[in-house]
C-alpha positions as CSV (number, residue, x, y, z in Angstrom):
1,M,-3.1,-7.5,-16.3
2,L,-0.8,-9.0,-18.9
3,E,-2.0,-10.9,-22.0
4,G,-0.7,-13.1,-24.8
5,E,3.0,-13.6,-25.2
6,A,3.9,-11.1,-22.4
7,L,1.7,-13.1,-20.0
8,A,3.2,-16.4,-20.9
9,A,6.8,-15.1,-20.6
10,E,6.1,-13.5,-17.2
11,R,4.4,-16.6,-15.8
12,K,7.4,-18.6,-16.8
13,R,9.7,-16.0,-15.2
14,A,7.6,-15.9,-12.0
15,S,8.2,-19.6,-11.4
16,T,12.0,-18.7,-11.0
17,L,11.4,-15.8,-8.5
18,P,11.3,-15.9,-4.7
19,A,7.6,-16.1,-3.7
20,V,5.3,-14.7,-1.1
21,R,1.9,-16.2,-0.6
22,V,-0.7,-13.4,-0.3
23,T,-3.8,-13.3,1.9
24,S,-7.3,-13.5,0.6
25,R,-7.7,-9.7,1.0
26,E,-4.5,-9.0,-0.9
27,K,-5.5,-11.4,-3.7
28,G,-8.7,-9.4,-4.2
29,D,-6.8,-6.2,-4.3
30,L,-4.3,-7.6,-6.8
31,V,-7.1,-8.7,-9.1
32,M,-8.7,-5.3,-8.9
33,L,-5.3,-3.7,-9.8
34,G,-5.1,-6.1,-12.7
35,I,-8.6,-5.6,-14.2
36,G,-8.5,-1.8,-13.8
37,G,-10.9,-1.7,-10.8
38,F,-8.3,0.3,-8.8
39,T,-7.1,2.6,-11.6
40,P,-4.9,4.7,-11.4
41,L,-3.0,2.7,-8.7
42,E,-0.2,0.7,-10.2
43,G,0.6,-1.4,-7.2
44,F,0.9,-1.5,-3.4
45,M,1.2,1.7,-1.4
46,T,4.4,3.2,0.1
47,H,4.7,4.3,3.7
48,A,4.0,7.9,2.6
49,D,0.9,6.7,0.7
50,W,-0.2,4.7,3.7
51,Q,0.2,7.6,6.1
52,G,-1.5,10.1,3.8
53,V,-4.5,7.8,3.1
54,C,-5.0,7.0,6.9
55,D,-4.7,10.6,7.9
56,G,-6.1,12.6,5.0
57,Y,-7.6,10.4,2.3
58,R,-4.7,11.2,-0.1
59,T,-1.7,9.3,-1.4
60,A,1.7,11.0,-1.6
61,T,0.9,12.2,-5.1
62,G,-2.4,13.8,-3.9
63,L,-4.7,11.0,-5.3
64,F,-7.9,10.7,-3.3
65,W,-8.0,7.2,-1.8
66,P,-9.9,6.3,1.4
67,I,-8.4,2.9,2.5
68,P,-4.8,1.8,2.3
69,I,-4.0,-0.9,-0.4
70,T,-1.0,-2.7,1.1
71,L,0.8,-6.0,1.0
72,S,2.5,-7.4,4.1
73,T,4.8,-10.3,5.1
74,D,6.8,-11.4,8.1
75,N,10.1,-9.9,9.2
76,A,12.2,-12.9,8.2
77,T,10.8,-13.1,4.7
78,A,11.1,-9.3,4.1
79,A,14.7,-9.4,5.3
80,G,15.5,-11.6,2.2
81,F,14.4,-8.9,-0.3
82,K,16.4,-5.9,-1.3
83,T,14.9,-2.8,-2.8
84,G,14.6,-3.4,-6.6
85,T,14.0,-7.1,-6.1
86,E,11.2,-8.7,-8.1
87,I,9.2,-11.4,-6.3
88,A,6.3,-13.6,-7.3
89,L,3.0,-13.2,-5.4
90,A,1.3,-16.5,-4.9
91,D,-2.4,-17.4,-4.7
92,P,-3.4,-18.2,-1.1
93,D,-5.4,-21.2,-2.2
94,N,-3.2,-23.0,-4.7
95,G,0.2,-21.3,-4.5
96,E,0.2,-20.4,-8.2
97,P,1.9,-17.1,-9.2
98,I,-0.8,-14.4,-9.7
99,A,1.5,-11.4,-9.9
100,I,5.1,-10.1,-9.9
101,L,5.9,-7.3,-7.5
102,K,9.0,-5.0,-7.9
103,V,9.9,-4.1,-4.3
104,T,10.5,-0.3,-4.1
105,E,10.2,0.0,-0.3
106,K,9.9,-2.0,2.9
107,Y,8.3,-0.5,5.9
108,A,6.6,-1.1,9.2
109,I,3.3,0.5,10.2
110,N,1.4,1.3,13.4
111,K,-1.4,-1.2,12.9
112,A,-3.5,0.3,15.7
113,H,-3.3,3.7,13.9
114,E,-4.6,2.2,10.7
115,C,-7.5,0.6,12.6
116,A,-8.4,3.7,14.5
117,T,-8.5,5.9,11.3
118,V,-10.0,3.4,8.9
119,F,-12.4,1.4,11.1
120,R,-12.8,4.0,13.8
121,T,-12.0,1.3,16.4
122,T,-9.2,-0.9,17.6
123,D,-11.6,-3.5,19.1
124,A,-10.1,-6.9,18.3
125,E,-13.7,-8.3,17.7
126,H,-14.1,-6.0,14.7
127,P,-13.4,-8.3,11.6
128,G,-11.5,-5.6,9.8
129,V,-9.4,-4.8,12.8
130,K,-8.7,-8.6,13.3
131,M,-7.6,-8.7,9.6
132,V,-5.1,-5.8,10.0
133,M,-3.7,-6.9,13.3
134,A,-3.1,-10.4,11.9
135,Q,-1.1,-9.2,8.9
136,G,2.7,-9.4,8.6
137,E,5.0,-6.9,10.4
138,V,6.5,-5.5,7.2
139,N,4.7,-3.9,4.2
140,L,6.2,-4.3,0.7
141,A,5.5,-1.5,-1.7
142,G,5.8,-1.4,-5.5
143,P,4.2,-1.8,-8.9
144,V,2.7,-5.1,-9.9
145,K,2.3,-7.1,-13.1
146,V,-0.8,-9.2,-12.7
147,L,-0.8,-12.7,-14.2
148,S,-4.2,-14.1,-13.3
149,D,-7.7,-13.2,-12.4
150,G,-7.4,-15.4,-9.3
151,G,-9.8,-18.0,-10.7
152,F,-12.8,-15.7,-10.4
153,K,-13.8,-16.0,-14.1
154,G,-13.5,-19.7,-14.0
155,K,-15.7,-19.9,-10.9
156,Y,-18.3,-17.3,-11.7
157,G,-18.3,-17.1,-15.5
158,A,-20.1,-14.1,-17.1
159,L,-21.0,-12.8,-13.7
160,F,-17.4,-11.7,-13.1
161,M,-17.1,-8.6,-15.3
162,T,-14.2,-6.2,-15.6
163,P,-14.7,-2.5,-15.6
164,A,-14.1,-2.4,-19.4
165,E,-16.9,-5.0,-19.7
166,T,-19.4,-3.2,-17.6
167,R,-18.7,0.1,-19.4
168,A,-19.2,-1.6,-22.7
169,E,-22.5,-3.2,-21.5
170,F,-23.8,0.2,-20.3
171,E,-22.9,1.7,-23.7
172,R,-24.7,-1.1,-25.5
173,L,-27.8,-0.5,-23.3
174,G,-27.6,3.3,-23.9
175,W,-27.1,4.1,-20.2
176,S,-25.2,7.2,-19.1
177,R,-26.6,7.5,-15.5
178,V,-25.9,4.3,-13.8
179,A,-26.4,3.6,-10.0
180,A,-24.3,0.9,-8.4
181,F,-26.0,-1.2,-5.8
182,Q,-23.4,-2.7,-3.5
183,T,-24.3,-5.9,-1.8
184,R,-22.8,-8.8,0.2
185,N,-26.3,-10.1,1.0
186,P,-29.1,-11.6,-0.9
187,M,-31.6,-8.8,-1.9
188,H,-34.7,-8.6,0.3
189,R,-37.6,-6.3,-0.2
190,S,-35.8,-3.3,1.2
191,H,-32.9,-3.8,-1.3
192,E,-35.4,-4.2,-4.1
193,Y,-37.0,-0.9,-3.1
194,L,-33.7,0.9,-3.1
195,A,-32.8,-0.4,-6.6
196,K,-36.2,0.6,-8.0
197,V,-35.9,4.1,-6.5
198,A,-32.5,4.4,-8.4
199,I,-34.1,3.1,-11.6
200,E,-36.6,5.9,-11.4
201,V,-33.9,8.5,-11.5
202,C,-31.2,6.7,-13.5
203,D,-31.0,4.7,-16.7
204,G,-30.3,1.5,-14.9
205,V,-28.7,-0.2,-11.9
206,L,-25.6,-2.3,-11.6
207,V,-26.3,-4.9,-8.8
208,H,-22.6,-5.4,-7.9
209,S,-22.1,-8.3,-5.6
210,L,-18.9,-9.0,-3.6
211,L,-17.3,-12.3,-4.6
212,G,-14.4,-12.3,-2.1
213,A,-14.3,-13.5,1.5
214,L,-16.8,-12.6,4.1
215,K,-17.1,-13.0,7.9
216,P,-18.5,-16.4,9.2
217,G,-22.3,-16.5,8.9
218,D,-22.6,-14.4,5.8
219,I,-24.2,-16.1,2.8
220,P,-21.7,-17.2,0.1
221,A,-21.6,-15.5,-3.3
222,E,-22.7,-18.5,-5.3
223,V,-26.0,-18.7,-3.3
224,R,-26.5,-15.0,-3.1
225,T,-26.0,-14.2,-6.8
226,K,-28.5,-17.0,-7.8
227,A,-31.1,-15.5,-5.4
228,I,-30.5,-12.1,-6.8
229,A,-30.8,-13.4,-10.4
230,V,-34.3,-14.9,-9.7
231,L,-35.4,-11.6,-8.0
232,I,-34.3,-9.6,-11.1
233,E,-36.0,-12.1,-13.5
234,K,-39.3,-12.0,-11.6
235,Y,-39.6,-8.5,-10.2
236,F,-37.6,-6.0,-12.4
237,R,-38.4,-4.7,-15.8
238,S,-36.1,-6.2,-18.5
239,G,-33.2,-4.0,-19.5
240,T,-33.1,-2.0,-16.2
241,V,-30.6,-4.1,-14.2
242,V,-27.2,-5.6,-14.8
243,Q,-25.9,-8.1,-12.2
244,A,-22.1,-8.5,-11.9
245,G,-19.5,-9.4,-9.3
246,Y,-16.2,-8.0,-8.2
247,P,-13.3,-9.8,-6.4
248,L,-12.7,-7.9,-3.2
249,D,-13.0,-9.2,0.4
250,M,-15.2,-7.2,2.7
251,R,-13.3,-4.9,5.0
252,Y,-16.3,-3.9,7.1
253,A,-14.9,-0.3,7.2
254,G,-18.3,1.4,7.2
255,P,-18.1,5.0,6.0
256,R,-14.5,4.6,4.6
257,E,-15.5,1.5,2.7
258,A,-18.5,3.4,1.2
259,L,-16.0,5.9,-0.2
260,L,-14.0,3.1,-1.7
261,H,-17.1,1.5,-3.2
262,A,-17.9,4.8,-4.9
263,L,-14.3,5.3,-6.0
264,F,-13.9,2.0,-7.8
265,R,-17.4,2.2,-9.3
266,Q,-16.1,5.2,-11.3
267,N,-13.9,2.7,-13.1
268,Y,-16.9,0.4,-13.7
269,G,-18.8,3.2,-15.3
270,C,-21.2,4.2,-12.6
271,S,-22.3,7.7,-12.0
272,H,-24.0,7.0,-8.7
273,L,-23.7,4.7,-5.7
274,L,-26.7,3.7,-3.6
275,V,-25.9,4.4,0.1
276,G,-28.5,3.1,2.5
277,R,-28.5,2.4,6.2
278,D,-25.2,1.2,7.8
279,H,-23.4,0.8,4.4
280,A,-20.5,-1.7,4.8
281,G,-21.1,-1.8,8.5
282,V,-20.8,-4.5,11.1
283,G,-22.1,-4.8,14.7
284,N,-22.7,-1.4,16.3
285,Y,-19.4,0.2,15.3
286,Y,-20.9,2.9,13.1
287,G,-24.0,5.1,13.2
288,P,-26.7,4.1,10.7
289,F,-26.0,7.0,8.5
290,D,-22.3,7.7,9.0
291,A,-21.7,6.5,5.4
292,H,-24.1,9.3,4.3
293,H,-22.3,12.0,6.3
294,I,-18.8,11.1,5.1
295,F,-19.6,12.1,1.5
296,D,-20.3,15.6,2.9
297,E,-16.9,15.7,4.7
298,I,-14.7,15.1,1.6
299,P,-13.8,17.7,-1.1
300,L,-16.5,18.1,-3.8
301,D,-14.0,17.2,-6.5
302,A,-12.7,14.0,-4.7
303,L,-15.1,11.7,-6.5
304,H,-17.0,11.7,-9.8
305,T,-19.4,9.0,-8.6
306,R,-22.1,10.6,-6.4
307,P,-24.0,9.1,-3.5
308,L,-27.8,8.4,-3.7
309,K,-28.5,8.6,0.0
310,I,-31.6,6.7,1.1
311,D,-33.2,6.7,4.6
312,W,-34.3,3.7,6.6
313,T,-36.5,1.5,4.4
314,F,-39.2,-0.8,5.7
315,W,-42.6,-2.3,5.0
316,C,-45.3,-0.1,6.5
317,Y,-48.6,-1.9,7.2
318,K,-50.5,1.4,7.3
319,C,-49.0,2.6,4.0
320,G,-49.5,-0.8,2.6
321,G,-46.1,-1.1,1.0
322,M,-42.4,-0.3,1.1
323,A,-41.6,3.2,2.4
324,S,-38.7,5.1,4.0
325,G,-38.2,7.4,6.9
326,R,-38.5,10.4,4.6
327,T,-41.9,9.3,3.1
328,C,-43.7,7.4,5.9
329,P,-45.6,9.3,8.7
330,H,-46.4,6.3,10.8
331,E,-45.0,4.9,14.0
332,D,-42.4,2.2,14.5
333,A,-45.1,-0.2,15.6
334,D,-46.6,0.0,12.1
335,R,-43.3,-0.9,10.4
336,L,-41.5,-4.1,9.6
337,L,-37.8,-3.1,9.6
338,V,-35.8,-5.2,7.1
339,S,-32.2,-6.2,7.6
340,G,-29.9,-8.9,6.3
341,T,-28.8,-9.8,9.9
342,K,-32.5,-10.4,10.9
343,L,-33.1,-12.5,7.7
344,R,-30.0,-14.7,8.4
345,K,-31.1,-15.2,12.0
346,W,-34.6,-16.3,11.0
347,L,-33.4,-18.6,8.3
348,S,-30.7,-20.2,10.4
349,E,-33.2,-20.9,13.1
350,G,-35.9,-22.2,10.7
351,S,-38.2,-19.4,11.8
352,P,-41.1,-18.2,9.6
353,V,-40.2,-15.1,7.5
354,P,-43.0,-12.5,6.8
355,A,-44.0,-12.2,3.1
356,E,-43.4,-8.5,3.4
357,F,-39.7,-9.1,4.2
358,S,-38.6,-11.1,1.2
359,R,-39.9,-12.5,-2.1
360,P,-41.0,-16.2,-1.9
361,E,-38.6,-17.3,-4.8
362,V,-35.7,-15.8,-2.9
363,L,-36.7,-17.4,0.4
364,E,-37.1,-20.8,-1.3
365,M,-33.4,-20.6,-2.4
366,L,-32.1,-19.4,1.0
367,R,-34.1,-22.0,2.9
368,A,-32.6,-24.7,0.7
369,Y,-29.1,-23.4,1.5
370,Y,-29.7,-23.4,5.3
371,A,-31.3,-26.8,5.1
372,G,-28.1,-28.0,3.4
373,L,-26.0,-26.5,6.2
374,E,-28.1,-28.3,8.8
375,E,-27.6,-31.6,6.9
376,K,-23.8,-31.2,6.9
377,V,-23.8,-30.5,10.6
378,E,-25.9,-33.6,11.3
379,V,-23.7,-35.8,9.2
380,K,-20.6,-34.4,11.0
381,L,-22.1,-35.0,14.4
382,A,-23.1,-38.5,13.4
383,G,-19.6,-39.2,12.3
384,H,-18.2,-38.0,15.7
385,S,-20.8,-40.2,17.5
386,A,-19.7,-43.3,15.4
387,R,-16.1,-42.8,16.5
């Protein structure tokens, strides 16, 4: 990401260049390229990179990378760009230039192949598959100069931390063993348990919340991060948790996304990644522990960040507390299995939520959010009735 006079000059120049409006996913990738989250990538991948990543987790230069980082546009737009052309990449929300791309290659891909290798399915109902199949027909490769953080700092303030900022904070705290806790959901008791297990074996935990786009029905970042903050304040020892956010959209790529989460956490300064049940999963596309197994299928030297693999976690009424499949000897009937999907269902229906499932302070915030959604629906319906 450019700064100072260079930034001002390139922003001015970007306004004179032909422009392509990027998607929400591509915007998140651009911001990660700019802030160093995707180091050592310098831009969007070539066809050889794309092929190598899909088929063997490696770019053309041999860099381990689990998911293609690509930019696409339609045939007509791509036809207007020659190799070597510089183009402005515009924010999908406001059209402002957020980067300049030097086009080094234009190429088409087999979208179904990307879906089959990355998502392990070509089912159009899978949100990641839907995203890939809807993208433009031509990929544009090349290095980027990033001109903006996409408004994430303005929206989230100190919560939006760059890799340099998290590493500096860990150094200030004296942490060398840091576990990243990846989340797109508010933290319920199972998540709390996972984080506390990590604190027992590491110096601290980075609760790293996704700030980009989600699928319909997921709880937005501004609600989720406030609920996480109250949980940390009330139920964690001071100095053991840092909460931050990062700008990516969810891809829902399950095991492959778990590898990506570990890879960019290296740049954020994390030695470990907590990997629980169905990490980055959706629906029934992945086995509950496929994200555990994939770390055993890649070369040992592929990643510096190591997985902390945790079994099913739940409240056991016979144990009288949180437990896991590795520690609890009791039957399913004695267990309250905890999941974000189940919590969202209960809250959206106004159903009671067991105290063993989520902390009361968190539930209070989430109930207020769902009550607000109901009010909006009622107002909208009333408006239709009036017409």
